[in-house]
Each structure stands twice: as C-alpha cells, then as structure tokens.
N, C-alpha and C positions, 0 to 999 in steps of 0.2 A: 484671569485664567480661562474663563469660558470663551471669551473672544479669541484668545490664543488657540484654543483647541478647535474652534470653528475654522480659523484660518488654516491650521495644519490639516484639517480634514479635507478642505478644498484643494490644498496642495497635493495631498495624497492621491486624490482622484485624478488630478492632472498627471502625476507621475505614473500611475498605473495605466492610464490610457496611452501615454507615450510609450511605455514599456511594451504594451500589447501591440501597438502599431509596428514598432521596430522588430520585435520578436516574430510577429506574423509575417512580415515582409522577408526577413532573413530565411525563415523556414520555407516560405513560398518559393524563394529562388533556389533552394537546395534541391538536388535531384532526388527522385524516388516518388512513387505513388502506387496505389493498389493495382493499377493497370500496367505497370512497367513491364512485368513479365508476360502479360497477356498480349501486348501489342506485337511481340515477336512472333506470335503464332497466327497473326491475321493473314499474312501473305504466304503461309505454308500451303503445301498441296492438300493437306487434310481438311483445312478450313473449319476446324472445330470451333474456333473463336471468331465471331464476326464483328464488324464495326458496330452493329446494333447491340451486341452483348456488351462491348466496351462502353458504349454510350449509356446503357442502362446502369452499369457499375459506376460510371462517373456521376450520373444523376443521383444515385443513392448516397454518394459521399459529397455531393454538391461541388465536385471538381469541374463541372461544366460551367460554373459561374465565373464571371470576371472577378479579379482579386478584390476590388473595393466592395462589391456586393457579398462576396464570400466572407470578407472580414466583418461586415456589419451583421450578417447572419450569425457568425460565430460569437460576436461580442454582445449583441442585444437581441438577436432573433428577428431582425428586420432586414428586408421586406418579406412579407408572407404572401403577397399577392398584389393585385391592382389596388390603387388608392380608392378608398370608399368614402364618399361624401354625399350626404343626404340621399342615400339609397342608390347612388349611381357609381359606376366604376370608371376610373380614369387611368390612363397610361397602361392599359392591359396589353398592348402590343409593344411596349417598350422593351428593347433587348437588354438583358442583364447577363447573358452568357452565350456560349456556343457549344452545342452538343455534337456537331459534326464539322470539324475543321477541314479546310482544303489545304493540303500540303503539297509541296513541290520540291524537287531536288535542284539546288542552285549551286553555282560555282563562284567562289570568291576570287579575289585578285591573285591569290597564290596558287590557284588551280585546285583547291580542295573542295570536294563535294560535301554538301550538308543538306538536310531536310528542314525546311522552314514552313511556317504557316503563312499562307498568302491570302486567306479569306475564310469565309464560313458558309457552309452549305445549309445548315439548319441552326437557327438561333433559339435561345431560351428566353422567353418573354416573362413578364410579370404574371400573366395568366397561367403560365406553366408552373409557377411557384405554389399555387394553391394545392394544399394537401401534402406538400413535402414536409419531411421532418427528419433532421439530423441533429439540430441543436436549437434550444429555446434561448440561447444566449448565455455567455459566461456570467453576465451581470445578474442572471437569475439562478446561478448555480448549476447550469447545464454545460458540461464541457464537450458535448457531442459524442460521436461514435468512434471507437477505435478502428484503425485501418488494418492492423496486423496482429498485435498481441492478443486481443480479444475481438476478432473481426465482427463488425456490426453490433458490438455490445457497448453499452455506455462506458465512457472513460472513467466516470466517477466510481463504478463498481471495481475497476482495476486499482484505482488509487486507494480506495478504502480497504481493499484486501491487503495492500502492502504497508499501510500506515502503522498498524500495531507493531510490526516487526521493527520498523525504523524507530518508533518511540521507545521500544524496549532497549534497543542497542544504543541510540544516541542519548536518551534520557539517563540511562545508567552510567554511561561513560562520562557525561558532563557532570553529573552529581559527584561521582568519585573524584574527578579531576579538581573540581572546586574545593572539595573537602580536604584534599591533599595540598593543593597549590597555595591557598590563602595562608594557612599557618606556616607552611614551609617558606614562602616568600617573606613573611613578617619576621620569622626567626633569622633568616639570612640577613635581612636588613639590620636587625638589632645586633647580630654578631658579624658585622661586616669585616671582611679581610681575615676571618678566622679560617681554620682548616676546613671546618664544616661548610663555610661559604664558598671556598674555592672548589671543593669537591662537587657540590650540587650546582654551582654555576657552570662548571664544565659539563656536568650531566645535562643541564637544561639546554646549553648550546648544542650539544650532540643530539639530544632528543628532538629539538625543533628544526635542526638542519637536515636530518635524515628523512626521506619521504616515507609515508605510511606503508606503501607497498613493499619497501625494503624490510621494515620490521615484520610485516605480515608474512613474507616469504621465509624469513629467518625463523619465525615461530613455527610455521608449518614444517620446516625442515627439521628443527631440533626437538620441539615439544611434541610433534606428532609422528613424523616418519622415523627418525633415528631413535627416539625413545621407545617406539613400538618394536623396532627391530632388536633393541637391546633388552627387551623384556621388562622395561620399566613402565610405571603408570604414564599414560599418554592422553592426549586430548584429540577429539575429532577435528580433522583438518578443514572442514567446510560445511556449508548448509546450516540451517537452523534446527532441523529435526532429522534424526536418522530414519532410514527406510527399513532397516532390519536390526535384529539384536546384534550386539557386539560386546566383546569381553575386554575389560581393563583390569590389570593386576591391582590388587587391594580392594577395588570397588566391586569387582565381580561382573556379572552379566547385566548389561543395561538394555532395557526395553525401549523401543522408539516411542516418542511422544510423552514419556514420563517427565516429571519435574527434574530428575537428575539428568536426563538426556538433554533437556533444554538448557540447563545450567552449564553443562560441559561444552555444548556448542557455542555458548555465549562468551565463555572465558577468554578465548584468544582474540576475537575481534574487539571486545571491550578493552582488553589489555593494550592492544595496539593504539586505540584512540586515547586511552588514559595516558599512556606514555607521551604521546604527541601533545595533547592538550595541557597536561600538567607542566611540561617543559615550557610551553609558551606562557601560560598564566603565571607560573612562578617567577619568571623573569619580569613580567609586567608588574606584579605586586611588589617585588623587591625594589625595582627602580622607583615606583611611586611612593613606597614607604620611605626610602632613603631621602627623597626630596622633602617629605613632610617632616622627618625627624630633624632637619636642619632649620626649621622655621622657629621664629622667636617665641611663639606661644607654647611650643613644646619645652623650650628652655625655661620659660616662665613657670610652667606647671612643675617642672623638676625643682626649680628654685623654691617653690612654695612647700616643698617637702612631700609631695604626693608619692605614693608607692609607684615604682617603675611599671608594674603591671597595669595600674590604672592609667598612667601616662600613655602607655603603648596602645592599650585596647580602647580607651574612652576618647582620648584626644587625638592620637596620631592615626590609628587605624580607620576611624570613621572618615576622616578627610582624605586618607590615601585611597579609599574605595570609590571616591567620586569619579575619577577617570576610569576606574575599573568597571563601573556600571555600564559604560558604553560598550566595552568588550563583551560583557556577559549578555546584554540584551541582544546583541547581534548573533548570539548562539541560538536564538529562537528559530530563525530560518534554517539554521543548520540541523536542528533537532528534527524538524519536519522534512527537510530536504534530503537528509541522509548523507552518509559518507560514501561518495561515489567510488573512490579507489578501494577503500577497505571492504565495502560490500561486494565489489567485484572480485577481490582477491579471495575472500572467504565464501563466495557464492551465497551471500546473505540476501534473502528475498525482501529487501527493503526498497525505499523510494529511490535511493541512489542507483541501485542496480536496475530498477525499472527505467530510470532516465537513460542509462546506457543502452538497455535493450530497445527502448523506443527509438532512439536515434539510429541504432544498427538496423532496425526493421523498417525505417522510414515511417514510423507511426507518429506523424507530426501532431495530431490532436492530443495524444498522451504527452508528448514533449511540451506542447504549449500549455497544457494544464499544469504541469509541474513548474514551468517557468513562471506562470502567473501566480501560483500559490506562493512560490518563493519571493516574488516581487511584493505581493500583498503582505506577507509576514515581515519583509524587510522594512517597509514603511511603517508598519505597526510597531516593530521593534524600535525604530527611531523615535516615534512618539512616546513609547513606553519609557525609553531612556530619558527623555526630557522630563517626564512626570516623576521618575524616580530621583532625578537630581534634586527636586524640591523636597523629597522625603529624607534624602541623605544629608543635604545641606539646606537648612531652612532659610539661609540668606538669599538663595536663588528665588527670584520672583519673575513671573511672566505677566507682562502687561496685556 
C-alpha cells in the first residue's frame, strides 16, 4: 500500500504540473490585461497616460516577462535575479522580457491593417528582477496579485473571503442530497417496477435533465416574486445576506445579518442544488443496487433465512456503494469549487461566482488560482476514492 501511495503521489505531481502548463498557456493567449484600457489613451491629445506609465504597470504585474519566465515565476518563484555561484553573479544581462516593444502597422495579403510587435526597444534582464515581488510561487502557496477584482492585493485573500460561503452552500446541499438519495435509491431498487419506483424514476430523470439555472429562475419567480405580490410568505431572491430590514408574512421583520436572514437566503440555492444532485445520485444508487440484488450471494443470504432488512443493508448495500464511492469523492472538488451557475443566478458570493467574475474582468491570476485548486482537489479525490475502496471492500488490495 505504501509503494502504491508513493507512485500515486508522483503521478499527482505530474498531472498538476501538466494542468498548470496547459491552463497558464490558454489564459495567456486569451485577450485582456490590466493595461488594455490604458493603451487606448496613449495616443490621445491629452497624453495623460504615457508609455512609461504602462511599462511600470506591466512590471508590477510581471507582464513584461516572456511567457516561460512568467510561468516559472508564478509556479515556483524563479528566477529572482542573476545566478549566484561562489559569491559571483552570472547571466545578469540575460534578457527575460521586454518592457518597451517596437510596434508597427502591417498589411496582410487580404489588405487588412494590423499592429504587430517587430522588436524590443528596452529589454528586461535578470538583473532587473532583483527586488521584484508579485508571487513567491504557487508551490509555496502564493497565487500572486489580483489584476482587477482586488487590484494589487493577494489572490489568496480573495479566495479565503469567498470560501466560507461556498462551503456553507455546497456542503449543506451535498449532505442533504446524500441523506435523501441513498435510502430513496435503495427503496426504489427493492420495490422495482412499483408505482413508487415509476414516480420517482420519472422525477429523477426530470430533475437531472433540467439545468440548474432553469430551476433557479422558476424558484425566484414563484417562491419570491409572485408569492410576495400575493401577500404570501416569500424568500429573498438573491445574495447571502440582506442589506436592510425586510418584512415576511408570518415571520415578521427580518434584520440583515441575523441567523434567520442567513437561513432564508440559503434555502433557495440549496434547494436547487439538492433537487439536481438528489436526482442524479438516486438514479446511480438504484442502478447499482439492482445489479447487486441479482448476485448469487444475495440469493444465498435469503436462502439461509436471513431477515430481508439484514440482506439489504448488510450484504447488498455495502457492495452497491463501491462504485458510488467514486461519484461521492468527486464531489469534493465541487464543494470547494462552487456551483458556478447556481451562484450566478442567486448572486451568491462563493467560489463559483468568483470564477465567473474573474474571467469577466480578465483577472487571470484569480482564475488560475481557482483552476489549480480544483485540479489539486480532483487528484486528491481520486486517491481518496482508491483508499476508500479498500475500506468498503476488504477484498481490494493495492500492491
């Protein structure tokens, strides 16, 4: 088992590095930067923004470095300056970037004009890297500085501020979903082709087929807007905490920030996620349980005269949950990553909403931080699933 875990740890590192390279290159090719709007003011008559100002901003975000060096700085915090050996500096004049590019207007074969970089007027050398600080490296837990959402502030501060809201939303919804789906799926399998089975199978198909934003909009329309207009008890349509007092029939006046206010704001987004997750998990447990109930050892247990409840819970359910472990452990990245669509519909200040906002504002350090956290949790969930297999089924051994 120890040798297996060591091999998996090495594979995990390789997967994370490969994910970092691919994600970084894709976001590097995407349009948008902190100086995108400022460049349009350089050639205006007012001349409020100069090339020197843009060069200084690029240097503060290390956008004047070539992509390979910017990646290594982001990943491991290297290079930090000239190579130091035995008290001497080497490669101090080696160019690692360009702070003043030479651009020219060119015409392609179709007659279209475009501006392209044809050279560099001022290079960034390793000697210029001394004293710079935007990231000590993701491998050291430093995700760098935000470009737009919290300009020039650590990305980690922004992530930590949104994490509790996501854990509250996703953790509660997954716990309720599993508590409903497992017994419901087992009961459907035991009562296969009954009226109960038909009704909930149809409901599961409908719940897993409809997108979460559809359920969210319906709940906002009926449970919030129409209920409020009809004078019935209603729920807040969005946000996690109210900004002012509001009145709900039966409950009375609700003050912002109180426990009741937080509970009322949580009900609708949690309900949407519970409906979707329960529908998916119920179908999975039902199909897995049906396959196990047809096995010979279940028939043998019944032939020995064991009580049906013991046959179902002790013999069948434990084996049926083996493939279900894979589904459950992959919910771990989802808990930390957040529900992007649901958080956007209900304006919930979690990690999913943060990812959308970061992409919309071209805040790629925040996007990269969330991508890497998701990748890390995914490989950890995979390893955790393999370990849990041995606990659920002692017959599974890893050499």
